[in-house]
C-alpha positions as CSV (number, residue, x, y, z in Angstrom):
1,M,69.9,15.3,-34.5
2,I,72.2,16.7,-31.8
3,N,75.9,15.5,-31.8
4,Q,77.9,16.4,-28.6
5,G,81.6,16.2,-28.4
6,I,83.9,17.0,-25.7
7,E,87.1,18.9,-26.6
8,A,90.6,18.2,-25.1
9,D,90.2,21.4,-22.8
10,G,87.0,19.9,-21.3
11,S,84.6,22.4,-23.1
12,Y,81.5,21.0,-25.0
13,E,80.9,21.5,-28.6
14,I,77.3,20.9,-29.7
15,E,76.4,20.6,-33.3
16,T,73.0,20.4,-34.6
17,T,71.8,19.0,-37.8
18,Y,68.2,18.7,-39.2
19,S,67.0,15.9,-41.5
20,P,63.4,16.3,-42.7
21,T,61.1,13.2,-42.5
22,Q,59.2,11.8,-45.7
23,I,56.1,13.6,-44.8
24,E,57.7,16.9,-44.5
25,I,59.4,16.3,-47.9
26,E,56.1,15.4,-49.6
27,E,54.4,18.3,-48.0
28,S,57.1,20.7,-49.3
29,E,56.8,19.1,-52.8
30,E,53.1,19.7,-52.7
31,I,53.5,23.3,-51.7
32,D,56.1,23.8,-54.4
33,D,53.6,22.4,-57.0
34,K,50.8,24.8,-55.8
35,S,53.2,27.8,-55.9
36,S,54.5,27.1,-59.3
37,T,50.9,27.2,-60.8
38,S,49.8,30.2,-59.1
39,E,51.2,33.7,-60.1
40,S,51.2,35.1,-56.6
41,S,54.2,37.0,-55.4
42,F,53.6,36.0,-51.8
43,P,56.1,33.3,-50.4
44,A,54.5,29.9,-49.6
45,P,53.2,29.5,-46.0
46,V,55.5,27.6,-43.7
47,N,54.2,25.1,-41.1
48,L,55.8,26.1,-37.9
49,H,54.9,22.7,-36.2
50,L,57.4,21.0,-38.6
51,V,60.2,23.4,-38.1
52,P,62.7,22.2,-35.3
53,R,63.1,24.4,-32.3
54,L,66.7,24.7,-31.6
55,F,66.2,26.8,-28.5
56,K,64.5,24.0,-26.6
57,N,66.5,21.4,-24.7
58,P,65.2,17.9,-25.6
59,Y,66.5,16.4,-22.5
60,Y,64.8,18.9,-20.0
61,K,62.4,17.4,-17.5
62,T,60.1,19.4,-15.4
63,P,60.8,19.6,-11.7
64,K,58.8,17.1,-9.4
65,K,56.0,18.9,-7.6
66,F,56.0,18.3,-3.9
67,K,52.7,17.2,-2.0
68,T,51.4,19.3,0.8
69,L,50.7,17.8,4.2
70,K,47.0,18.0,3.6
71,Q,47.4,15.9,0.5
72,I,49.5,13.3,2.1
73,L,46.9,13.0,5.0
74,V,44.0,12.6,2.6
75,A,46.0,9.9,0.7
76,E,46.7,8.0,3.9
77,R,43.1,8.3,5.0
78,N,42.1,6.6,1.7
79,L,44.5,3.6,2.1
80,N,43.5,0.5,3.9
81,T,46.4,0.0,6.3
82,P,46.5,-2.1,9.4
83,L,46.2,-0.2,12.7
84,D,49.7,-1.2,13.9
85,V,51.3,0.5,10.9
86,P,52.6,4.1,11.7
87,T,51.1,6.9,9.7
88,Y,51.2,10.8,10.0
89,S,47.7,10.8,11.5
90,N,48.2,8.1,14.2
91,I,51.8,8.9,15.5
92,E,51.7,10.3,19.0
93,A,54.5,12.2,20.4
94,P,55.3,12.6,24.2
95,P,55.1,15.9,25.8
96,S,57.9,18.4,25.0
97,I,60.8,18.6,27.5
98,K,61.5,22.3,26.7
99,P,59.4,24.8,28.8
100,Q,56.4,26.4,27.1
101,K,57.1,29.9,25.8
102,K,55.3,32.6,27.7
103,Y,54.1,35.7,25.6
104,C,53.2,39.2,26.8
105,D,49.3,39.6,27.2
106,I,49.5,43.2,25.8
107,T,51.9,43.2,22.9
108,G,52.2,39.4,22.1
109,L,56.0,39.6,22.3
110,E,57.9,37.1,24.3
111,A,57.2,37.9,28.0
112,K,60.2,38.1,30.4
113,Y,58.3,39.1,33.4
114,T,55.1,38.5,35.3
115,D,53.2,41.0,37.5
116,P,52.6,39.3,40.9
117,K,49.5,41.4,41.7
118,T,47.5,40.9,38.5
119,R,49.4,37.8,37.0
120,L,49.6,39.5,33.6
121,R,52.7,38.8,31.6
122,Y,54.5,41.7,30.2
123,H,57.6,42.3,27.8
124,S,59.2,45.6,29.1
125,A,59.0,48.3,31.7
126,E,56.9,50.4,29.2
127,V,54.2,47.7,29.1
128,Y,54.3,47.3,32.9
129,K,53.4,51.1,33.3
130,E,50.4,50.5,31.1
131,I,49.3,47.4,33.1
132,K,49.3,49.5,36.3
133,Q,46.8,51.8,34.7
134,L,44.4,49.1,33.6
135,A,41.0,48.7,35.3
136,P,40.3,45.4,37.1
137,G,37.7,44.4,34.6
138,V,40.2,44.8,31.8
139,I,42.7,42.7,33.5
140,Q,40.3,39.9,33.9
141,D,39.5,40.2,30.2
142,Y,43.2,39.9,29.3
143,L,43.6,36.8,31.7
144,G,40.5,35.4,30.2
145,L,42.0,35.4,26.7
146,R,44.6,33.0,27.7
147,H,42.2,31.0,30.0
148,A,43.8,32.2,33.3
149,A,40.9,34.5,34.6
150,V,39.6,34.0,38.1
151,V,36.0,32.7,38.2
152,L,34.0,33.7,41.2
153,R,31.0,31.6,42.3
């Protein structure tokens, strides 16, 4: 049993007392009877399941685990909801007002500039020097990666 008291200065005082149950008392008496008849010098075995654990907080609750987006979507799919009820899987958003970010075709960093001749995007002057040395086939390959290549018929 745990008794908690609040002192005048606001500090807590926790006092722990232990009262054995009837089963524990009977088991300890049986152990005492057996140990008195035997002439062994070893102490009687102690059942650790019956000894109270003072280091554990009896009021502790494990934190709630969060569900991942995939778990939520699977749970929603299994529900029988009407079509007019909004869920994660049927919400449609309008197009973004912000302009789309442009990335350098060579480095993958955010591109500030575009080469007017090759239409390759680049991050800095160093990358531009490398673009100038590229062959036309390599330039078309880079443009093809972002689906901006010129297709001749």
